[in-house]
C-alpha positions as CSV (number, residue, x, y, z in Angstrom):
1,M,-11.1,21.8,-18.0
2,I,-9.9,18.2,-18.2
3,K,-11.7,15.7,-16.2
4,I,-9.4,12.9,-14.6
5,L,-10.2,9.7,-12.5
6,H,-7.3,8.9,-10.2
7,L,-7.1,5.3,-8.5
8,S,-4.5,3.1,-6.9
9,D,-3.6,0.2,-5.2
10,I,-6.1,-2.4,-6.5
11,H,-4.4,-5.5,-5.4
12,I,-6.9,-7.4,-7.1
13,G,-6.4,-11.2,-5.8
14,S,-5.7,-10.3,-2.3
15,G,-7.2,-11.2,1.0
16,F,-8.5,-14.6,-0.1
17,S,-8.1,-15.9,3.7
18,H,-11.0,-13.7,4.5
19,G,-13.1,-15.2,1.9
20,K,-14.9,-18.3,0.9
21,I,-15.7,-20.1,-2.5
22,D,-18.5,-18.7,-4.4
23,P,-20.6,-21.7,-5.6
24,E,-21.8,-20.1,-8.7
25,T,-18.4,-18.9,-10.1
26,G,-16.1,-21.1,-8.4
27,H,-13.8,-18.0,-7.3
28,N,-13.0,-16.9,-3.9
29,T,-15.5,-14.2,-2.8
30,R,-12.9,-11.9,-2.3
31,L,-11.8,-11.9,-5.5
32,L,-15.4,-11.1,-6.5
33,D,-15.2,-8.0,-3.8
34,F,-11.9,-6.5,-5.6
35,T,-13.6,-7.1,-9.1
36,N,-16.7,-5.2,-7.9
37,S,-14.8,-2.3,-6.4
38,L,-12.7,-1.9,-9.4
39,K,-16.1,-2.2,-11.7
40,Q,-17.5,0.8,-9.6
41,C,-14.5,3.0,-10.4
42,I,-14.4,2.0,-13.9
43,D,-18.2,2.4,-14.2
44,R,-18.0,6.2,-13.1
45,A,-15.1,6.7,-15.5
46,I,-17.3,5.8,-18.3
47,S,-20.7,7.3,-16.9
48,L,-19.3,10.9,-16.6
49,P,-17.0,10.3,-18.9
50,V,-13.6,11.3,-17.8
51,D,-11.0,12.3,-20.4
52,I,-8.3,10.0,-18.8
53,V,-7.7,7.5,-16.1
54,L,-4.6,7.5,-14.1
55,F,-3.6,4.3,-12.2
56,G,-1.2,4.6,-9.4
57,G,0.3,1.4,-9.2
58,D,-0.2,-2.1,-7.3
59,A,-2.5,-4.1,-9.5
60,F,-2.2,-7.3,-7.9
61,P,-0.3,-8.7,-4.8
62,D,2.9,-9.6,-6.8
63,A,4.3,-9.5,-10.3
64,T,2.8,-13.3,-11.3
65,P,-0.8,-13.3,-10.7
66,P,-2.7,-16.5,-11.6
67,P,-4.5,-16.2,-14.9
68,F,-8.0,-15.9,-13.7
69,V,-6.7,-12.7,-11.5
70,Q,-5.1,-11.3,-14.7
71,E,-8.5,-11.7,-16.5
72,A,-10.7,-10.2,-13.7
73,F,-8.3,-7.0,-13.7
74,A,-7.8,-6.9,-17.6
75,S,-11.6,-7.3,-18.3
76,Q,-12.4,-4.1,-16.4
77,F,-9.7,-1.8,-17.9
78,R,-10.6,-3.1,-21.4
79,R,-13.9,-1.3,-21.0
80,L,-11.8,1.9,-20.9
81,A,-10.2,1.1,-24.4
82,D,-13.5,0.3,-25.7
83,A,-14.9,3.8,-24.4
84,N,-11.8,5.5,-26.0
85,I,-10.7,6.6,-22.7
86,P,-6.8,7.1,-22.5
87,T,-5.2,5.2,-19.6
88,V,-1.8,5.3,-17.8
89,L,-1.1,2.3,-15.9
90,L,1.8,3.1,-13.5
91,V,4.1,0.3,-12.2
92,G,4.2,-0.1,-8.5
93,N,6.5,-2.2,-6.1
94,H,4.1,-5.2,-6.2
95,D,3.9,-4.7,-10.1
96,Q,7.9,-5.4,-10.4
97,H,9.4,-9.0,-10.6
98,S,11.6,-9.8,-7.5
99,Q,14.1,-11.5,-10.0
100,G,16.5,-8.5,-11.5
101,E,15.4,-7.5,-15.0
102,G,12.2,-9.6,-14.7
103,G,9.9,-6.9,-16.0
104,N,6.3,-6.6,-14.6
105,S,2.9,-7.4,-14.6
106,L,1.8,-4.5,-16.6
107,C,4.1,-4.6,-19.4
108,V,1.8,-6.9,-21.2
109,Y,-0.5,-3.9,-22.2
110,R,2.4,-1.9,-24.2
111,T,3.4,-5.3,-25.8
112,L,-0.3,-6.0,-27.0
113,A,-0.5,-2.4,-27.9
114,V,-3.8,-1.6,-25.9
115,P,-5.3,1.4,-27.8
116,G,-5.1,4.3,-25.3
117,F,-3.1,2.5,-23.1
118,I,0.4,3.6,-21.8
119,V,2.5,1.6,-19.3
120,G,4.4,4.0,-16.9
121,D,7.8,1.8,-16.1
122,S,9.9,4.7,-16.1
123,I,10.7,8.3,-15.3
124,K,9.0,9.9,-18.5
125,T,7.0,12.7,-19.6
126,H,4.1,11.8,-21.9
127,R,2.1,14.3,-23.8
128,I,-1.5,12.8,-24.4
129,E,-4.3,14.3,-26.3
130,T,-7.6,13.9,-24.7
131,G,-11.4,14.9,-25.8
132,S,-10.8,18.1,-23.7
133,G,-7.4,19.1,-24.8
134,A,-4.0,18.1,-24.2
135,I,-2.3,16.9,-21.0
136,Q,1.4,16.1,-19.8
137,I,1.9,12.9,-17.5
138,I,5.2,12.4,-15.8
139,T,5.4,8.6,-14.7
140,L,7.8,8.1,-11.8
141,P,7.3,4.3,-11.0
142,W,8.3,2.7,-7.9
143,L,12.2,3.3,-7.4
144,T,14.7,0.9,-6.0
145,R,18.2,2.1,-5.1
146,S,19.7,0.4,-8.1
147,T,17.4,2.3,-10.3
148,L,19.2,5.6,-10.0
149,L,22.8,4.6,-8.4
150,T,25.6,2.4,-9.4
151,R,27.3,0.4,-7.1
152,P,30.6,2.5,-7.4
153,E,28.4,5.6,-6.2
154,T,27.4,3.7,-3.2
155,E,30.6,2.1,-1.9
156,K,31.5,3.4,1.6
157,L,28.5,5.2,2.1
158,S,26.0,4.9,4.9
159,L,22.4,3.8,4.4
160,S,21.4,7.5,5.3
161,E,24.1,8.9,3.0
162,V,22.9,6.5,0.1
163,N,19.3,7.8,0.7
164,H,20.4,11.4,0.7
165,L,22.3,10.8,-2.8
166,L,19.3,9.0,-3.9
167,I,16.8,11.8,-3.3
168,Q,19.3,14.5,-4.9
169,K,19.4,12.2,-8.1
170,L,15.7,11.7,-8.2
171,A,15.2,15.6,-8.0
172,T,17.8,16.3,-10.7
173,V,16.0,13.7,-13.0
174,L,12.6,15.3,-12.2
175,K,13.7,18.8,-12.8
176,G,15.2,17.7,-16.1
177,E,11.5,16.5,-17.0
178,V,10.1,19.4,-16.1
179,Q,12.2,21.8,-18.1
180,Q,11.3,19.8,-21.3
181,L,7.2,20.5,-20.4
182,D,5.1,23.0,-22.5
183,P,4.0,25.6,-20.3
184,E,0.6,26.0,-21.5
185,V,-0.4,22.6,-21.0
186,P,-1.6,21.1,-17.6
187,T,0.8,18.5,-16.0
188,V,0.3,15.7,-13.4
189,L,3.0,13.8,-11.8
190,L,2.1,10.3,-11.2
191,A,4.3,8.4,-8.8
192,H,4.3,5.4,-6.7
193,L,6.2,6.2,-3.8
194,M,6.3,6.7,0.3
195,A,6.2,10.5,0.7
196,D,7.9,11.8,4.2
197,N,4.6,13.0,5.7
198,A,2.3,10.4,4.9
199,Q,0.1,8.5,7.1
200,F,0.9,5.1,6.7
201,G,-1.6,2.3,6.2
202,A,-0.9,-1.6,6.0
203,E,1.3,-0.8,3.0
204,R,4.0,0.3,5.6
205,F,4.1,-3.3,6.8
206,L,3.9,-5.0,3.4
207,A,6.9,-2.9,1.8
208,V,9.0,-2.2,4.7
209,G,12.6,-1.6,4.0
210,K,12.1,-2.1,0.3
211,G,12.2,1.5,-0.5
212,F,13.0,5.1,0.5
213,T,11.0,8.0,1.6
214,I,10.8,11.2,-0.6
215,P,10.5,14.7,0.6
216,L,7.1,16.4,-0.5
217,S,9.5,19.4,-1.8
218,V,10.7,17.0,-4.3
219,L,7.0,16.7,-5.5
220,T,5.8,20.0,-5.4
221,M,7.0,22.4,-8.2
222,P,5.0,25.3,-9.6
223,E,4.9,23.7,-13.2
224,I,3.0,20.5,-11.8
225,D,-0.8,21.1,-11.5
226,Y,-1.6,17.9,-9.5
227,V,0.5,15.5,-7.7
228,A,-1.4,11.6,-8.2
229,L,0.2,9.1,-5.8
230,G,0.0,5.6,-5.4
231,H,1.4,3.1,-2.7
232,V,-0.2,4.4,0.8
233,H,-3.5,2.5,1.3
234,C,-5.0,5.4,3.3
235,H,-6.7,8.4,1.3
236,Q,-5.0,11.7,2.2
237,N,-4.0,15.0,0.8
238,L,-0.3,15.5,1.7
239,N,-0.1,19.1,0.6
240,K,-2.7,21.3,2.8
241,S,-2.0,24.6,0.8
242,N,-3.5,22.6,-2.1
243,D,-1.0,24.0,-4.6
244,P,-0.5,21.6,-6.0
245,P,-2.7,19.0,-4.3
246,V,-0.7,16.0,-3.3
247,I,-3.0,13.0,-3.3
248,Y,-3.4,9.3,-2.4
249,P,-6.4,8.0,-3.1
250,G,-5.8,5.0,-1.2
251,S,-6.8,1.2,-2.1
252,I,-10.2,0.6,-3.7
253,E,-10.8,-2.4,-1.5
254,R,-9.7,-3.5,2.3
255,V,-6.9,-5.8,2.2
256,D,-6.7,-7.0,5.8
257,F,-8.0,-5.8,9.4
258,S,-5.6,-2.8,9.5
259,E,-7.9,-1.2,7.0
260,E,-10.9,-1.8,8.8
261,K,-11.6,1.8,9.7
262,E,-10.5,3.5,6.3
263,D,-12.8,4.8,3.6
264,K,-12.0,3.3,0.2
265,G,-12.4,5.0,-3.1
266,F,-11.1,6.8,-6.0
267,V,-10.4,11.0,-6.9
268,L,-12.0,12.8,-9.4
269,V,-9.9,15.8,-10.6
270,E,-10.7,18.8,-12.7
271,L,-7.5,20.1,-14.2
272,E,-6.4,23.2,-16.1
273,R,-2.8,25.2,-16.4
274,G,-2.6,26.5,-12.6
275,Q,-5.9,25.3,-11.6
276,C,-7.2,22.2,-10.1
277,K,-10.3,20.9,-8.2
278,W,-10.5,17.5,-6.8
279,E,-13.0,15.1,-4.9
280,F,-12.6,11.8,-3.2
281,C,-15.6,9.4,-4.1
282,P,-16.2,6.7,-1.6
283,V,-16.8,3.2,-2.8
284,P,-18.9,0.8,-0.7
285,V,-16.7,-2.2,0.3
286,R,-17.0,-5.0,2.4
287,K,-17.1,-4.1,6.1
288,F,-14.5,-5.6,8.3
289,C,-15.5,-5.8,12.2
290,T,-13.1,-6.7,15.2
291,I,-14.7,-7.6,18.3
292,R,-12.5,-7.7,21.4
293,V,-13.9,-9.5,24.7
294,D,-11.9,-10.0,28.0
295,V,-13.9,-12.9,29.5
296,S,-11.0,-13.7,32.3
297,K,-12.7,-11.7,35.0
298,E,-16.4,-13.0,33.9
299,D,-18.7,-15.3,35.9
300,D,-20.2,-16.0,33.0
301,P,-17.6,-16.1,29.9
302,Q,-19.7,-17.7,27.4
303,G,-22.6,-14.8,28.1
304,A,-20.0,-12.0,28.0
305,L,-18.8,-13.5,24.6
306,L,-22.1,-13.7,23.0
307,K,-23.0,-10.4,24.4
308,G,-20.0,-8.8,22.5
309,I,-21.0,-10.5,19.5
310,R,-24.6,-9.3,19.5
311,A,-23.4,-5.7,20.3
312,K,-21.8,-5.6,16.4
313,E,-23.4,-5.5,13.0
314,I,-21.8,-8.6,11.6
315,K,-23.8,-9.6,8.8
316,D,-22.1,-9.9,5.6
317,A,-19.1,-8.6,7.5
318,V,-15.3,-10.4,7.6
319,V,-15.2,-10.7,11.3
320,R,-12.7,-11.6,14.0
321,V,-13.3,-12.2,17.6
322,L,-10.5,-11.7,19.9
323,Y,-11.3,-12.9,23.4
324,Q,-9.0,-13.4,26.6
325,L,-10.0,-16.3,29.1
326,R,-8.5,-18.2,32.0
327,P,-7.3,-21.8,31.8
328,D,-10.1,-23.0,34.0
329,Q,-12.6,-21.5,31.7
330,I,-11.6,-23.5,28.6
331,D,-14.4,-26.1,29.4
332,I,-17.2,-23.6,30.2
333,I,-16.9,-21.9,26.3
334,D,-19.5,-23.7,23.9
335,N,-17.7,-23.3,20.6
336,Q,-20.7,-24.5,18.6
337,E,-22.8,-21.7,20.1
338,L,-20.1,-19.1,19.1
339,H,-20.0,-20.5,15.6
340,D,-23.7,-20.2,15.4
341,S,-23.9,-16.9,16.4
342,L,-21.3,-15.8,13.7
343,S,-23.4,-17.3,11.0
344,E,-24.4,-14.1,9.5
345,A,-20.9,-12.9,8.9
346,H,-19.3,-13.1,5.4
347,S,-16.4,-15.0,7.0
348,Y,-15.2,-15.0,10.6
349,A,-12.1,-16.3,12.6
350,I,-12.3,-16.8,16.3
351,Q,-9.0,-16.5,18.3
352,P,-8.9,-17.2,21.9
353,E,-6.2,-16.3,24.2
354,L,-5.2,-17.6,27.6
355,V,-4.4,-14.9,30.2
356,S,-1.9,-17.1,32.0
357,Q,0.2,-17.2,28.7
358,L,0.3,-13.6,28.3
359,S,3.8,-12.8,29.9
360,A,4.5,-9.0,30.5
361,P,7.0,-7.8,28.2
362,R,10.3,-6.2,29.1
363,L,9.2,-3.3,27.4
364,P,6.0,-1.7,27.6
365,E,6.7,-0.1,24.2
366,L,6.7,-3.7,22.6
367,E,3.6,-4.9,23.9
368,A,1.9,-7.7,22.2
369,G,-0.8,-6.1,19.8
370,M,0.9,-2.9,19.1
371,S,1.6,-1.8,15.6
372,I,5.4,-1.4,15.2
373,D,7.9,-1.6,12.3
374,P,10.9,-3.7,12.9
375,I,13.3,-0.7,12.6
376,A,11.5,1.0,15.4
377,A,11.2,-1.9,17.5
378,L,15.1,-2.6,17.2
379,E,15.5,1.2,18.2
380,T,13.4,0.5,21.1
381,Y,15.1,-2.4,22.3
382,L,18.7,-0.9,21.6
383,A,17.7,2.1,23.8
384,A,17.3,-0.1,26.7
385,R,20.5,-2.1,26.5
386,E,23.2,0.0,27.7
387,D,25.8,-2.8,26.9
388,L,25.1,-2.5,23.0
389,K,25.5,1.4,23.0
390,E,28.9,1.3,21.0
391,I,27.4,-1.0,18.3
392,E,23.9,0.6,18.3
393,A,24.6,2.6,14.9
394,D,26.1,-0.5,13.2
395,M,23.2,-2.6,14.3
396,L,20.6,-0.3,12.9
397,E,22.6,0.2,9.7
398,A,22.8,-3.6,9.2
399,A,19.4,-3.9,9.9
400,E,18.2,-1.4,7.5
401,S,20.1,-2.8,4.8
402,L,19.1,-6.4,5.5
403,L,15.3,-5.0,5.2
404,A,16.5,-3.4,1.7
405,G,17.3,-6.9,0.1
406,D,21.3,-6.1,0.8
407,K,23.6,-8.9,1.6
408,W,25.5,-8.7,4.7
409,E,27.3,-10.7,7.1
410,L,28.6,-9.8,10.7
411,R,32.5,-10.6,11.8
412,E,34.0,-9.8,15.1
413,S,36.9,-7.2,15.2
414,P,39.6,-8.7,17.1
415,A,40.5,-5.4,18.3
416,T,37.2,-4.1,19.6
417,E,35.2,-7.2,19.4
418,S,32.4,-5.4,18.1
419,A,30.0,-6.4,15.5
420,V,30.7,-4.6,12.0
421,K,29.3,-4.5,8.5
422,S,30.8,-6.1,5.5
423,K,28.9,-6.0,2.5
424,K,29.4,-9.0,0.1
């Protein structure tokens, strides 16, 4: 039985706006939070010990983290090398350099030949010998359209047709890897991707339009015993039949308030050929707390605000106070008293909103404060515009391509006076 620790989406170096400078280290306290969460994962891997650690991608917020952030990441993973625990570092979308063939933030571990470390930046099968036997890891890093397709293949195709072709190509490539597997050795598919039935967390908005959604059927094959995913920050098992388990461990620390109610942690796996047991292991992380108060109808707005703050446990938490008030109530609010009432919080933000400036939206679906991605917002808008029906499909396709990073321009057709797409 091979023991695996599966973690993902560390994003160390994120969320500095929610922290403050630690006087002892000189670093932002959120860097210390992320480092501590990573340390707890590595501590567990070493104390068990596990036979192998699988990292599902997105080590940093981007591919060019500052040196002190790289050091914080490396100092923890170096402990795995010292403990002789093989480790696979998969390349996620945030790890890839945005400028063409600029490489990724993890390739230095291959260049330095860190003992026992494998960098998964291509679709490839790795056979790894562990203390409990051999294991096969198929690495599937974050894919872009240019990874699998050439420009001639995609000319004159719609975005949906391109995505369909991509999925076909990917399925073919994965089947090719599976055909070369040793049928007696347990196999893991380690992939950084957006699966079609995943419950999205903050990552949907961090990466909207930058990739494509992959059907679960492409990932689940009888030759694969466990599918270890990265990219989505919310822990979940996508395959309720558990044959095989398809697991997002989620991120190891809250990135922002969209993850306020999510548990954070890693997954422990016990694997042998044809059999898999797994367990989600929560990691204690810093609390995020939102306090919403509408004082616009209160005779004592200050008292209502303080009551709302005192009703929450805010000690050492990252707090935001969102409150609505009337213009004539502005002078009644004692801001110093609000700041004093939040002094126990790790950090806080106070965001007042004047009700007189809250204009009613034309579409209820687009009400302020609702979470909606750009394409869904455009679809909602176009559904209410009868005058744009003829060019609705073109506008949606152009918007999706713009979000995907393609270059587009709009030109007017003399015959139809409608907007059509023209790729540069």
